[in-house]
VMD Tcl script that draws the C-alpha trace (Angstrom):
set ca {
  {-94.91 2.33 -45.38}
  {-93.49 4.27 -42.59}
  {-91.68 2.81 -39.54}
  {-92.90 3.91 -36.56}
  {-90.43 4.05 -33.40}
  {-90.49 5.52 -29.89}
  {-88.78 8.80 -29.18}
  {-86.87 7.17 -26.65}
  {-84.83 4.99 -29.01}
  {-83.51 8.49 -30.57}
  {-82.95 10.28 -27.20}
  {-80.95 7.61 -26.01}
  {-78.60 7.99 -28.81}
  {-77.98 11.88 -28.62}
  {-80.81 13.41 -30.58}
  {-82.01 15.40 -27.03}
  {-79.49 18.11 -26.77}
  {-78.03 18.84 -23.28}
  {-78.08 22.86 -22.98}
  {-77.12 22.79 -19.29}
  {-76.10 20.23 -16.55}
  {-78.90 17.94 -16.30}
  {-81.42 19.65 -18.46}
  {-82.36 18.35 -22.01}
  {-83.74 19.89 -25.26}
  {-86.64 18.53 -27.49}
  {-87.22 19.72 -30.94}
  {-90.94 19.83 -30.50}
  {-90.49 22.88 -28.10}
  {-87.88 25.18 -26.46}
  {-88.35 24.14 -23.23}
  {-85.76 22.54 -21.53}
  {-86.43 21.16 -17.96}
  {-84.87 19.65 -15.29}
  {-83.81 15.83 -15.88}
  {-85.80 13.69 -12.93}
  {-83.53 10.66 -12.21}
  {-85.28 8.13 -10.69}
  {-83.01 5.17 -8.57}
  {-85.90 3.49 -6.74}
  {-89.33 2.78 -8.06}
  {-91.49 0.10 -6.93}
  {-94.42 -1.49 -8.66}
  {-96.65 -0.76 -5.83}
  {-95.56 3.19 -6.83}
  {-95.81 3.24 -10.46}
  {-99.23 1.24 -10.06}
  {-101.29 4.17 -9.12}
  {-99.70 6.22 -12.10}
  {-98.96 9.29 -9.82}
  {-97.89 12.57 -10.97}
  {-95.10 14.56 -9.51}
  {-95.25 18.26 -9.04}
  {-92.18 20.03 -8.96}
  {-91.05 23.62 -9.30}
  {-87.05 23.32 -9.93}
  {-84.72 26.60 -9.32}
  {-81.58 27.81 -8.21}
  {-78.04 27.97 -10.02}
  {-78.14 24.34 -11.70}
  {-81.80 25.79 -13.61}
  {-81.45 27.64 -16.78}
  {-85.25 27.38 -17.52}
  {-87.22 27.59 -14.39}
  {-90.74 27.11 -14.14}
  {-93.54 24.77 -12.96}
  {-92.55 21.42 -13.82}
  {-95.04 18.00 -13.98}
  {-93.35 14.32 -14.19}
  {-95.10 11.11 -14.40}
  {-94.06 8.11 -12.58}
  {-90.81 7.08 -14.86}
  {-89.37 10.35 -14.63}
  {-90.85 11.79 -17.95}
  {-91.73 15.55 -18.78}
  {-95.84 15.53 -19.03}
  {-95.80 19.24 -18.43}
  {-93.18 22.49 -18.27}
  {-94.12 26.20 -18.65}
  {-90.94 28.27 -18.18}
  {-92.78 31.13 -19.51}
  {-94.32 31.85 -15.62}
  {-90.25 31.75 -14.35}
  {-89.58 31.16 -10.96}
  {-92.42 29.27 -9.73}
  {-93.04 27.52 -6.38}
  {-95.43 25.40 -4.21}
  {-97.38 23.91 -7.09}
  {-100.07 21.37 -5.47}
  {-103.25 20.85 -6.95}
  {-106.36 22.15 -4.79}
  {-109.83 22.66 -5.13}
  {-111.60 25.89 -6.02}
  {-115.68 25.70 -6.13}
  {-115.76 21.92 -6.58}
  {-113.37 21.85 -9.31}
  {-109.21 21.01 -9.13}
  {-106.58 23.60 -10.31}
  {-103.23 23.67 -10.45}
  {-101.86 26.48 -7.79}
  {-98.69 27.94 -7.87}
  {-96.53 31.03 -6.67}
  {-94.30 32.94 -8.91}
  {-92.59 35.89 -8.99}
  {-89.42 38.02 -7.71}
  {-86.80 37.35 -4.72}
  {-85.73 40.47 -3.38}
  {-83.19 38.67 -1.04}
  {-82.51 35.10 0.28}
  {-86.58 34.21 1.72}
  {-87.93 37.44 0.83}
  {-90.25 37.47 -2.32}
  {-92.87 39.31 -3.95}
  {-95.46 37.99 -6.17}
  {-98.92 36.27 -7.02}
  {-100.61 32.79 -6.82}
  {-101.63 31.65 -10.70}
  {-104.40 28.81 -10.77}
  {-105.28 27.11 -13.74}
  {-107.90 24.86 -14.61}
  {-107.12 21.73 -16.71}
  {-106.52 23.08 -19.94}
  {-103.67 25.34 -18.22}
  {-105.70 28.43 -18.57}
  {-105.52 30.90 -16.09}
  {-109.02 31.34 -13.88}
  {-107.49 33.18 -10.94}
  {-104.37 35.46 -10.09}
  {-104.20 36.02 -6.14}
  {-102.16 38.12 -4.25}
  {-102.46 39.20 -0.37}
  {-104.68 42.40 0.21}
  {-102.91 45.25 -1.01}
  {-100.48 47.08 -0.15}
  {-98.37 43.64 0.35}
  {-97.68 40.99 -2.34}
  {-97.94 37.20 -1.89}
  {-95.01 35.15 -0.48}
  {-94.18 31.70 -1.61}
  {-94.49 29.90 1.24}
  {-97.78 29.20 1.35}
  {-100.96 29.27 -0.54}
  {-103.90 26.84 0.76}
  {-107.48 27.22 -0.41}
  {-109.52 26.33 2.68}
  {-111.08 22.98 3.30}
  {-114.21 24.69 5.25}
  {-114.97 27.25 2.47}
  {-113.03 26.62 -1.14}
  {-114.10 30.06 -2.43}
  {-111.25 31.21 0.01}
  {-107.85 31.36 0.75}
  {-104.48 31.75 3.16}
  {-101.43 32.61 2.28}
  {-98.30 34.40 3.43}
  {-96.96 38.05 2.90}
  {-93.98 40.11 4.19}
  {-94.06 43.50 5.41}
  {-90.91 45.70 5.72}
  {-91.53 48.07 9.41}
  {-89.43 49.67 11.70}
  {-88.26 48.26 15.11}
  {-85.70 48.52 17.80}
  {-83.64 45.61 17.32}
  {-80.94 46.43 20.23}
  {-82.48 43.80 22.50}
  {-81.08 41.28 20.45}
  {-77.81 42.97 19.21}
  {-79.21 45.36 16.25}
  {-80.10 48.58 15.41}
  {-82.04 50.47 17.51}
  {-83.52 52.18 14.66}
  {-83.83 48.93 12.85}
  {-85.75 47.68 10.13}
  {-87.47 43.62 10.34}
  {-89.46 41.80 7.91}
  {-92.73 41.01 9.57}
  {-94.57 37.87 8.52}
  {-97.97 38.06 7.71}
  {-100.70 35.55 7.48}
  {-103.54 36.70 5.45}
  {-107.11 34.58 4.41}
  {-108.55 36.47 1.57}
  {-111.70 35.88 -0.91}
  {-111.47 34.02 -4.34}
  {-114.15 35.99 -5.93}
  {-112.11 38.57 -7.98}
  {-112.23 40.94 -4.43}
  {-109.32 39.55 -2.92}
  {-111.57 40.73 0.26}
  {-109.83 40.53 3.75}
  {-111.01 37.72 6.15}
  {-107.94 37.54 8.66}
  {-104.89 39.24 8.68}
  {-102.04 38.10 11.35}
  {-98.59 39.72 12.20}
  {-96.01 37.63 13.96}
  {-94.17 40.85 14.89}
  {-97.52 41.74 17.05}
  {-97.60 38.23 18.65}
  {-94.26 37.08 19.40}
  {-91.36 38.06 21.78}
  {-88.50 39.59 19.80}
  {-86.39 37.78 22.44}
  {-86.78 34.22 21.27}
  {-85.83 34.38 18.01}
  {-82.85 32.69 16.51}
  {-82.39 35.18 13.71}
  {-80.02 37.24 15.37}
  {-78.93 40.35 12.76}
  {-76.25 38.65 10.39}
  {-78.69 35.67 9.97}
  {-81.06 36.43 7.82}
  {-80.37 39.96 7.24}
  {-78.67 42.91 9.11}
  {-81.63 44.94 10.61}
  {-81.22 47.95 8.50}
  {-83.67 49.25 5.72}
  {-82.07 47.32 2.83}
  {-81.77 44.40 4.85}
  {-84.33 43.94 7.44}
  {-83.93 41.22 9.87}
  {-86.21 38.49 9.08}
  {-87.22 37.58 12.42}
  {-90.11 35.15 12.37}
  {-90.34 33.60 8.68}
  {-93.36 32.01 9.03}
  {-93.11 29.29 5.93}
  {-96.32 26.86 6.65}
  {-100.10 27.86 7.58}
  {-102.84 25.01 7.87}
  {-106.32 25.97 8.63}
  {-108.15 23.18 10.32}
  {-111.11 21.55 8.29}
  {-113.80 23.41 10.91}
  {-112.13 26.47 9.91}
  {-111.29 27.73 13.23}
  {-107.88 27.27 14.11}
  {-104.71 27.57 12.34}
  {-101.47 25.86 12.47}
  {-98.19 28.30 11.90}
  {-94.74 27.36 11.47}
  {-92.22 29.74 12.09}
  {-88.79 28.80 11.16}
  {-87.00 31.33 13.00}
  {-88.49 30.55 16.09}
  {-88.16 26.80 15.21}
  {-92.06 26.41 16.97}
  {-95.14 25.54 15.60}
  {-98.06 28.05 16.77}
  {-101.95 27.36 16.86}
  {-103.58 30.56 16.46}
  {-107.31 31.18 16.95}
  {-109.05 32.33 13.81}
  {-111.74 34.52 15.54}
  {-109.29 36.50 17.97}
  {-106.16 36.37 16.34}
  {-104.56 34.92 19.83}
  {-102.03 32.83 19.92}
  {-103.57 29.56 21.85}
  {-99.97 27.33 22.38}
  {-96.40 27.61 21.08}
  {-94.85 24.18 20.05}
  {-90.65 24.18 20.40}
  {-88.14 26.85 20.51}
  {-86.92 28.78 23.44}
  {-89.98 28.55 25.54}
  {-92.17 25.85 24.40}
  {-95.69 25.38 25.82}
  {-94.95 21.67 24.98}
  {-92.86 19.00 26.52}
  {-91.16 16.40 24.19}
  {-90.69 12.66 23.99}
  {-87.82 11.17 22.78}
  {-86.83 12.08 19.09}
  {-89.75 14.54 18.59}
  {-88.18 18.05 18.89}
  {-87.46 19.59 15.53}
  {-85.73 22.50 14.19}
  {-85.72 24.99 11.68}
  {-88.87 22.95 10.24}
  {-91.05 23.29 7.40}
  {-94.79 22.20 6.09}
  {-96.69 21.58 9.80}
  {-100.02 19.82 9.01}
  {-102.72 18.88 11.04}
  {-103.84 14.78 10.91}
  {-106.58 13.26 12.88}
  {-108.35 16.22 13.76}
  {-105.35 18.03 15.46}
  {-104.40 14.76 17.32}
  {-101.53 14.51 15.15}
  {-98.74 16.57 13.05}
  {-96.62 16.22 10.72}
  {-93.21 18.17 9.99}
  {-90.47 18.58 7.87}
  {-87.69 18.92 10.41}
  {-84.93 20.65 8.49}
  {-82.72 19.53 11.62}
  {-80.58 22.93 10.61}
  {-80.54 26.33 9.12}
  {-77.76 28.34 6.79}
  {-76.23 29.34 9.24}
  {-76.51 26.70 11.92}
  {-76.48 23.33 12.27}
  {-78.18 21.09 14.85}
  {-79.47 17.37 13.86}
  {-77.63 14.89 11.78}
  {-80.12 14.69 8.91}
  {-83.34 16.03 7.54}
  {-86.46 13.87 8.25}
  {-90.13 13.48 8.10}
  {-91.82 13.49 10.96}
  {-95.21 12.23 12.61}
  {-95.94 13.55 15.97}
  {-99.15 12.78 18.27}
  {-100.28 15.95 20.39}
  {-101.96 16.02 23.37}
  {-103.17 19.33 24.14}
  {-104.45 18.92 27.47}
  {-100.76 17.68 28.79}
  {-99.17 19.23 26.51}
  {-96.92 16.56 25.50}
  {-95.92 15.72 22.09}
  {-94.24 11.89 21.41}
  {-92.76 11.07 17.95}
  {-94.92 8.26 16.05}
  {-92.86 7.61 13.13}
  {-89.65 9.64 11.21}
  {-88.48 8.88 8.02}
  {-85.33 9.22 7.15}
  {-83.42 10.37 3.50}
  {-81.42 7.73 1.43}
  {-78.24 10.16 2.08}
  {-78.42 11.29 5.54}
  {-77.67 15.48 5.39}
  {-79.54 18.28 6.84}
  {-81.52 20.55 4.52}
  {-80.70 23.70 5.09}
  {-84.04 25.54 3.59}
  {-87.56 24.38 2.59}
  {-88.86 21.05 2.02}
  {-92.15 19.23 2.93}
  {-93.83 16.03 3.90}
  {-97.38 14.96 2.64}
  {-98.97 12.25 4.22}
  {-101.26 10.29 1.99}
  {-103.41 8.59 4.84}
  {-102.69 8.10 8.24}
  {-100.90 5.11 8.51}
  {-100.29 4.83 4.76}
  {-97.68 5.90 2.69}
  {-95.31 9.04 2.94}
  {-94.12 11.35 0.24}
  {-91.14 14.02 1.47}
  {-89.22 16.58 -0.88}
  {-86.11 17.58 0.64}
  {-85.90 21.43 -0.50}
  {-82.56 22.52 -1.27}
  {-81.61 18.89 -1.43}
  {-82.83 17.96 -4.84}
  {-84.28 14.67 -3.53}
  {-87.60 13.12 -3.03}
  {-88.79 9.99 -1.85}
  {-92.05 7.75 -0.78}
  {-91.79 5.65 1.78}
  {-94.58 3.02 3.75}
  {-95.40 4.09 7.16}
  {-92.98 1.69 8.26}
  {-90.13 3.05 6.02}
  {-89.55 0.66 3.26}
  {-88.41 2.79 -0.05}
  {-90.65 2.68 -2.38}
  {-89.55 5.83 -4.45}
  {-86.25 7.85 -4.73}
  {-85.16 10.53 -7.20}
  {-83.33 13.24 -7.82}
  {-84.19 16.81 -9.83}
  {-80.33 16.31 -11.71}
  {-77.70 14.52 -10.47}
  {-78.55 11.41 -7.90}
  {-75.04 12.14 -6.06}
  {-74.43 13.14 -2.35}
  {-72.11 15.76 -3.25}
  {-75.12 17.77 -4.33}
  {-76.62 17.96 -1.20}
  {-77.83 22.24 -0.62}
  {-76.14 22.52 -4.02}
  {-77.58 24.04 -7.40}
  {-80.78 22.73 -7.77}
  {-83.46 22.43 -5.63}
  {-87.63 22.70 -5.32}
  {-89.21 24.36 -2.08}
  {-92.04 21.56 -2.18}
  {-92.59 18.62 -4.45}
  {-96.06 17.08 -4.22}
  {-97.28 13.43 -5.35}
  {-100.82 13.74 -6.86}
  {-103.34 11.39 -8.43}
  {-106.23 13.87 -9.01}
  {-104.63 16.04 -11.73}
  {-106.41 15.62 -15.64}
  {-104.32 17.71 -18.09}
  {-106.30 18.83 -21.38}
  {-104.50 21.60 -22.76}
  {-106.27 24.26 -24.84}
  {-103.25 24.20 -27.08}
  {-102.79 21.32 -29.73}
  {-99.92 18.92 -29.77}
  {-96.44 20.73 -31.51}
  {-94.82 18.57 -34.10}
  {-91.28 18.93 -35.29}
  {-89.55 17.44 -38.77}
  {-85.96 17.16 -38.97}
  {-83.20 15.24 -40.74}
  {-81.56 12.26 -39.01}
  {-77.83 13.71 -37.53}
  {-76.30 10.86 -39.80}
  {-78.44 12.08 -43.16}
  {-80.22 8.98 -43.42}
  {-83.82 9.95 -43.45}
  {-86.34 12.52 -41.82}
  {-87.87 12.07 -38.43}
  {-91.21 13.85 -37.36}
  {-91.68 14.47 -33.54}
  {-94.63 14.99 -32.09}
  {-95.47 15.92 -28.32}
  {-98.47 17.53 -26.31}
  {-97.09 19.62 -23.53}
  {-99.33 18.97 -20.23}
  {-101.51 15.90 -21.58}
  {-102.15 13.72 -19.35}
  {-105.13 11.16 -21.02}
  {-102.84 10.72 -24.30}
  {-101.89 6.86 -24.51}
  {-100.85 6.80 -29.00}
  {-99.93 8.72 -31.67}
  {-100.80 7.94 -35.05}
  {-98.68 9.45 -37.66}
  {-101.10 10.58 -41.25}
  {-99.09 11.46 -44.52}
  {-99.83 12.07 -48.16}
  {-98.97 13.94 -51.28}
  {-101.08 16.93 -50.10}
  {-102.97 18.01 -46.85}
  {-106.40 16.82 -48.48}
  {-104.94 13.50 -49.18}
  {-103.27 12.19 -46.08}
  {-103.97 8.30 -44.65}
  {-102.53 6.40 -41.51}
  {-99.04 5.40 -42.16}
  {-97.94 4.69 -38.79}
  {-98.88 4.43 -35.08}
  {-97.40 4.12 -31.70}
  {-97.35 4.00 -28.08}
  {-97.09 7.23 -26.33}
  {-93.73 7.18 -24.20}
  {-92.03 9.96 -22.62}
  {-92.80 13.40 -23.23}
  {-91.71 13.72 -27.15}
  {-92.17 10.48 -29.57}
  {-90.19 10.24 -33.04}
  {-91.48 8.47 -36.57}
  {-88.65 8.21 -38.81}
  {-90.07 8.34 -42.46}
  {-89.45 5.85 -45.08}
  {-88.56 6.32 -48.24}
  {-89.80 7.62 -50.61}
  {-90.80 10.24 -48.57}
  {-94.35 11.86 -48.41}
  {-94.74 15.51 -48.79}
  {-97.22 16.22 -46.06}
  {-97.49 14.88 -42.44}
  {-99.64 15.38 -39.50}
  {-99.42 13.66 -36.25}
  {-102.64 12.76 -34.07}
  {-103.18 12.21 -30.46}
  {-105.46 9.40 -28.98}
  {-106.88 8.50 -25.92}
  {-108.64 5.61 -24.46}
  {-110.48 3.16 -27.09}
  {-108.63 5.41 -29.87}
  {-110.50 8.27 -29.11}
  {-109.01 11.50 -30.91}
  {-107.87 14.33 -28.49}
  {-106.40 16.33 -30.68}
  {-104.15 16.80 -33.92}
  {-101.04 18.91 -35.15}
  {-100.95 20.89 -37.74}
  {-100.28 19.60 -41.16}
  {-96.53 20.27 -42.05}
  {-94.37 20.31 -44.91}
  {-91.73 17.44 -45.13}
  {-89.36 19.54 -47.73}
  {-88.88 22.57 -45.56}
  {-90.09 21.71 -41.79}
  {-93.01 24.33 -42.06}
  {-96.11 24.08 -40.50}
  {-98.63 24.96 -43.58}
  {-102.00 24.65 -41.44}
  {-102.89 24.64 -37.74}
  {-103.42 21.96 -34.96}
  {-106.85 21.72 -33.28}
  {-108.26 20.11 -30.21}
  {-110.88 17.56 -29.84}
  {-113.82 18.79 -27.64}
  {-116.10 15.99 -26.47}
}
mol new
graphics top color blue
foreach p $ca { graphics top sphere $p radius 0.5 }
foreach p [lrange $ca 0 end-1] q [lrange $ca 1 end] { graphics top cylinder $p $q radius 0.2 }
display resetview
């Protein structure tokens, strides 16, 4: 008889190797995801079984890629084959959930070119979305419209020549023009809307002067507006844009492209109540049919500090009187500004709020009244890591993703470090419905029987083989009521090699 043990037992004594600070390796995959360090986790948070969607990046990340964690911090899915990714979230495409994220290259800080990838529940590509040629998609925003789930809004950059002498730059200079586009998702990428910040926002109101985000030259164009968030209203008629470098939220009429109002910045159309102003903000989102807006208030940029800390805020908006009041603010465990990025996810008005702190590696969930339900860090849970080597531009919390990978479970056979026996490891990257693993063993691939069973715990589970060791093994992933979901290939215990392929059960 064999003894079944959980992978966590072996990982805790060092069988998972640290290949980079705060990253770990597994035996069943070459994946080395960033560890999610949880310091606060309430039962009300875990009871909903949320998944955490992150895209860790930075100097402290040796294997960047879209990553999903569960409520315990265990890795569910890591896809380093996509490289640097941003803005991963679950969206709805033609009535079906898809995992959407941006991937591409960064030319200079904040200036990127790439493509938005859409994956179905099997993690197969069902769409690749780019801005209308000749432009490429920028990672700051991609949102499938609520009013038409066969179209999406995204952001892009266009380098153009410009006279920057009015703000101390070259007369024959260059800027990055922030573009907002709405394109179809039918494969044609037909352009439904195209908006240029350069054509609508006055140059003399930008806070990004030459030398801050670019020098205004051909090789270092000035990022004048930096549109970092776009939200199309539920009826599809109005568009809310966030311009970091104007420190403004901007309402645009979709039919005409004209600016309806600008909130914040040097010349605001609104007045503000106490605590309602924001600076270098991200992720503006409409609520309550436009009567409220949530914002991630960075409080600073990478060249200027204005507020003592970043925060999430919820604002009431009176468009008739043009006045804004602070309804709620949510503060981090460690008071610190966030130089770049961040998001606020209001799960329901009056309900819980999920916040990611961008270049700070922190994420949290609080109640509407500010009670901390969850606090976690990508990497070390230390204030000294603020705006440091690990971050994620946005992190979202979801209960709407079910992963059923097209690839079968993976297995590895390895000798224990002390030489006392052989261990069999099993994992299934991306699977969200596995509840147990079952180990089969025998003298031949045709004569194997069930010898052990264990509840799934963490990304990778382990079985310790008893003596005498069998010659062949395989593992089966089980779901609710013991239904088989998939199985690994058959492995030869003596040399650890796979002798047959695994498979996925399709019901």
